[in-house]
ZAMARGU-4260 file (C-alpha; in steps of 0.2 Angstrom, whole numbers, plus 5000, padded with zeros to 4 digits):
<rodrens>
0) 4542/5083/4342 | 4555/5069/4347 | 4557/5065/4365 | 4573/5072/4373 | 4574/5061/4388
5) 4570/5041/4389 | 4563/5046/4407 | 4559/5062/4416 | 4555/5061/4435 | 4543/5074/4441
10) 4547/5078/4460 | 4564/5081/4468 | 4559/5073/4486 | 4564/5057/4494 | 4555/5044/4483
15) 4558/5055/4466 | 4577/5057/4469 | 4578/5039/4472 | 4568/5035/4457 | 4580/5046/4448
20) 4596/5037/4454 | 4589/5020/4451 | 4584/5025/4433 | 4600/5033/4428 | 4610/5018/4433
25) 4604/5011/4417 | 4616/5011/4404 | 4614/5024/4390 | 4597/5030/4397 | 4594/5049/4397
30) 4585/5053/4413 | 4580/5070/4421 | 4574/5074/4438 | 4562/5090/4440 | 4559/5097/4455
35) 4562/5115/4465 | 4575/5115/4479 | 4571/5120/4496 | 4567/5137/4498 | 4576/5149/4510
40) 4559/5157/4516 | 4543/5149/4517 | 4534/5165/4513 | 4542/5165/4496 | 4534/5148/4491
45) 4519/5138/4489 | 4528/5121/4487 | 4533/5112/4503 | 4542/5096/4505 | 4542/5085/4520
50) 4560/5082/4516 | 4566/5099/4522 | 4570/5093/4538 | 4585/5084/4548 | 4575/5070/4556
55) 4564/5055/4551 | 4564/5038/4561 | 4566/5021/4553 | 4563/5003/4558 | 4557/4987/4553
60) 4542/4982/4564 | 4533/4968/4556 | 4516/4974/4561 | 4516/4985/4546 | 4520/4971/4534
65) 4520/4982/4519 | 4530/4997/4525 | 4542/4985/4534 | 4546/4977/4517 | 4551/4996/4509
70) 4560/5000/4526 | 4571/4984/4526 | 4575/4985/4508 | 4578/5004/4509 | 4590/5004/4526
75) 4600/4989/4518 | 4606/5001/4506 | 4610/5015/4517 | 4628/5011/4517 | 4630/5010/4499
80) 4621/5026/4496 | 4631/5034/4509 | 4649/5029/4501 | 4643/5031/4484 | 4638/5050/4487
85) 4651/5054/4501 | 4634/5061/4510 | 4632/5053/4528 | 4612/5053/4532 | 4608/5040/4542
90) 4612/5036/4561 | 4609/5019/4568 | 4605/5022/4585 | 4591/5009/4589 | 4572/5010/4591
95) 4560/5009/4607 | 4540/5007/4604 | 4531/5010/4619 | 4512/5006/4620 | 4500/5006/4634
100) 4483/4997/4636 | 4472/5011/4632 | 4480/5011/4615 | 4467/5003/4604 | 4480/4992/4594
105) 4487/4986/4611 | 4485/4967/4609 | 4491/4967/4590 | 4506/4978/4597 | 4511/4964/4610
110) 4509/4950/4597 | 4520/4958/4585 | 4532/4963/4599 | 4535/4945/4604 | 4537/4941/4585
115) 4551/4954/4585 | 4559/4947/4601 | 4558/4928/4594 | 4562/4932/4577 | 4574/4947/4577
120) 4582/4947/4595 | 4573/4963/4600 | 4571/4965/4619 | 4553/4967/4628 | 4555/4979/4643
125) 4545/4982/4659 | 4544/5000/4664 | 4556/4996/4679 | 4569/4988/4665 | 4571/5004/4655
130) 4583/5013/4669 | 4596/5000/4665 | 4597/5004/4648 | 4593/5022/4648 | 4594/5030/4665
135) 4586/5047/4659 | 4570/5040/4654 | 4554/5036/4662 | 4538/5027/4655 | 4520/5024/4664
140) 4519/5009/4674 | 4505/5001/4666 | 4515/5001/4648 | 4527/4989/4640 | 4541/4993/4627
145) 4551/4985/4614 | 4570/4988/4610 | 4577/4987/4594 | 4595/4991/4596 | 4608/4997/4584
150) 4612/4984/4571 | 4593/4979/4570 | 4589/4991/4557 | 4582/5006/4566 | 4589/5024/4570
155) 4585/5040/4561 | 4590/5048/4544 | 4591/5066/4538 | 4578/5068/4523 | 4587/5083/4517
160) 4605/5075/4516 | 4596/5058/4510 | 4591/5068/4494 | 4607/5078/4492 | 4614/5059/4492
165) 4603/5053/4479 | 4604/5066/4469 | 4623/5067/4469 | 4623/5050/4463 | 4610/5053/4449
170) 4620/5068/4443 | 4636/5056/4443 | 4627/5044/4433 | 4622/5056/4420 | 4606/5063/4427
175) 4601/5081/4422 | 4594/5089/4438 | 4581/5104/4433 | 4578/5114/4449 | 4562/5121/4444
180) 4543/5117/4447 | 4534/5106/4434 | 4516/5116/4432 | 4508/5105/4417 | 4510/5087/4408
185) 4504/5085/4390 | 4502/5068/4381 | 4508/5071/4362 | 4508/5059/4348 | 4525/5051/4352
190) 4531/5058/4368 | 4526/5068/4384 | 4528/5087/4386 | 4532/5095/4403 | 4529/5113/4406
195) 4539/5122/4419 | 4536/5137/4429 | 4548/5146/4418 | 4538/5142/4403 | 4551/5131/4396
200) 4546/5113/4390 | 4554/5097/4393 | 4551/5081/4381 | 4551/5064/4387 | 4546/5046/4381
205) 4541/5041/4398 | 4537/5050/4415 | 4537/5047/4433 | 4527/5056/4444 | 4534/5057/4462
210) 4528/5073/4470 | 4523/5069/4488 | 4507/5078/4494 | 4507/5087/4479 | 4503/5073/4468
215) 4486/5074/4476 | 4485/5092/4477 | 4490/5098/4460 | 4489/5082/4451 | 4499/5087/4434
220) 4489/5073/4425 | 4472/5081/4430 | 4467/5083/4413 | 4470/5065/4408 | 4464/5055/4425
225) 4453/5060/4439 | 4462/5064/4457 | 4469/5050/4466 | 4460/5044/4482 | 4472/5053/4495
230) 4468/5061/4509 | 4480/5073/4519 | 4482/5075/4539 | 4491/5089/4547 | 4507/5086/4558
235) 4513/5096/4572 | 4532/5095/4579 | 4539/5102/4594 | 4557/5104/4592 | 4565/5105/4609
240) 4582/5113/4610 | 4594/5107/4623 | 4612/5112/4625 | 4627/5101/4622 | 4629/5095/4640
245) 4612/5089/4639 | 4614/5080/4622 | 4627/5071/4629 | 4618/5066/4644 | 4606/5059/4631
250) 4618/5052/4617 | 4611/5034/4619 | 4593/5039/4617 | 4585/5029/4602 | 4572/5035/4590
255) 4554/5031/4599 | 4536/5030/4595 | 4524/5030/4610 | 4506/5023/4609 | 4498/5028/4625
260) 4482/5036/4620 | 4467/5026/4610 | 4471/5032/4592 | 4485/5045/4594 | 4503/5042/4595
265) 4520/5052/4597 | 4535/5050/4586 | 4552/5054/4595 | 4569/5058/4589 | 4585/5060/4599
270) 4596/5077/4600 | 4600/5081/4582 | 4610/5096/4577 | 4601/5107/4564 | 4607/5118/4551
275) 4605/5133/4562 | 4618/5125/4575 | 4605/5121/4588 | 4602/5104/4595 | 4585/5097/4595
280) 4574/5083/4601 | 4559/5081/4590 | 4543/5076/4596 | 4529/5075/4583 | 4512/5070/4582
285) 4496/5069/4569 | 4483/5081/4571 | 4470/5067/4566 | 4455/5079/4569 | 4462/5090/4556
290) 4461/5085/4538 | 4468/5097/4524 | 4458/5096/4508 | 4467/5110/4497 | 4483/5118/4491
295) 4478/5134/4500 | 4475/5125/4517 | 4492/5116/4514 | 4501/5132/4511 | 4493/5140/4527
300) 4498/5126/4539 | 4516/5126/4534 | 4517/5146/4534 | 4507/5149/4549 | 4513/5134/4560
305) 4504/5124/4572 | 4493/5127/4586 | 4505/5133/4600 | 4495/5123/4613 | 4498/5107/4604
310) 4517/5111/4604 | 4516/5115/4623 | 4507/5098/4625 | 4523/5090/4616 | 4534/5098/4626
315) 4525/5093/4642 | 4525/5074/4636 | 4545/5076/4633 | 4547/5082/4652 | 4537/5067/4657
320) 4548/5055/4647 | 4563/5063/4652 | 4562/5069/4669 | 4573/5084/4672 | 4575/5087/4654
325) 4585/5104/4653 | 4575/5113/4640 | 4582/5130/4632 | 4567/5134/4621 | 4554/5126/4610
330) 4548/5129/4593 | 4534/5121/4583 | 4534/5115/4566 | 4523/5110/4553 | 4521/5094/4542
335) 4508/5086/4531 | 4505/5066/4529 | 4498/5060/4513 | 4486/5044/4516 | 4481/5031/4505
340) 4464/5022/4509 | 4468/5012/4524 | 4486/5016/4525 | 4491/4999/4520 | 4503/5003/4505
345) 4508/5017/4494 | 4500/5020/4477 | 4513/5013/4465 | 4508/5009/4448 | 4505/5013/4429
350) 4491/5026/4427 | 4492/5026/4407 | 4507/5020/4395 | 4523/5028/4398 | 4516/5037/4414
355) 4520/5030/4432 | 4514/5037/4448 | 4521/5035/4466 | 4512/5043/4480 | 4505/5042/4497
360) 4519/5038/4510 | 4506/5038/4525 | 4519/5043/4537 | 4531/5030/4533 | 4538/5034/4516
365) 4555/5041/4522 | 4560/5025/4527 | 4554/5015/4513 | 4559/5029/4500 | 4573/5020/4490
370) 4564/5004/4488 | 4549/5014/4482 | 4558/5024/4469 | 4568/5009/4464 | 4552/4999/4459
375) 4545/5015/4451 | 4560/5016/4441 | 4559/4998/4434 | 4541/5000/4431 | 4542/5016/4421
380) 4558/5009/4411 | 4554/4992/4408 | 4535/4990/4412 | 4537/4976/4424 | 4533/4975/4443
385) 4548/4970/4451 | 4544/4969/4470 | 4542/4958/4484 | 4524/4963/4486 | 4509/4960/4477
390) 4506/4973/4463 | 4488/4974/4468 | 4492/4980/4485 | 4498/4996/4477 | 4487/4998/4464
395) 4481/5016/4460 | 4465/5021/4466 | 4454/5036/4461 | 4441/5047/4470 | 4424/5041/4466
400) 4429/5026/4458 | 4439/5009/4461 | 4451/5012/4448 | 4451/5016/4429
</rodrens>
């Protein structure tokens, strides 16, 4: 069987859609993107995407050097992607990092903050300084804050709209979007065969696997390779509804990360209008004590939702941060983070001739997704490492062995 496509990208989330956009920009290349759309009801699916949401923060702090690189390269293309697609998905509202002495990484945080102040013009703020910029906000007396204002490459993006934008451009460039689930991958004599949940087959010369969490849970190359060394952490988010008047009061609010406990942190997004027309602040945290290991556990986490006590704790944190916060309602939601060993970098490499894998966002994948997808596209099509980071940093690792 002759391959129909030069490259098939499996996974229609943030990285996969970016990979398809960059790959389809090549002249004369036949590219397809396979991935199911967002389900209308979580009860109807066992496949969930972290891009099924309206808010992810982005920033460029240098204490995460690898992720900062991917973020800077990605954020620099936001305007181009929005103009080419006609879809606005980002908001340049700034970022406020807050840390306290109980946080185990406090000294490193202070060091990187000084570098941000010196190299990027960020502002270091004492608790008493904060009301000058944000009169509605209050942080603990022993903490410090670093503010990256608008124009410094920090804010939030809508992953749902970013996927829409990437796929719109890819389609305009000739990429074929196949809204289906890939269920099997077979290496044939001169090509790859992908089986869809419909029973249909698609043939390609090369494959890029960009399936997010499911790259580790339902590895399409499971008959050819051992499982990737990925772990999965549950996330809880509290969507805190406010009315338009309260949203207007908070209109200058930046995205935030607070690191006040020894190892746990909270990420925070300002008021965002969701598809149901409600306006939510989003407070999220990793359930570090809750590791998910199976497909069923991930499915149950999404379907059943988070522990309500954890949701309530996040809502209480919101009320402490923003005294007098006028809350209309609070609803909980779930997400999953896929982690590589040490969370130093994503997995990004060639697993077999003609098979590239990109996986493991470690909670930073959205902000770096376009660059990760671009590097994957070049690696898959041209076989070369086109990245400002060492290839060894992103090498694929498998369970029970360092590498193949």
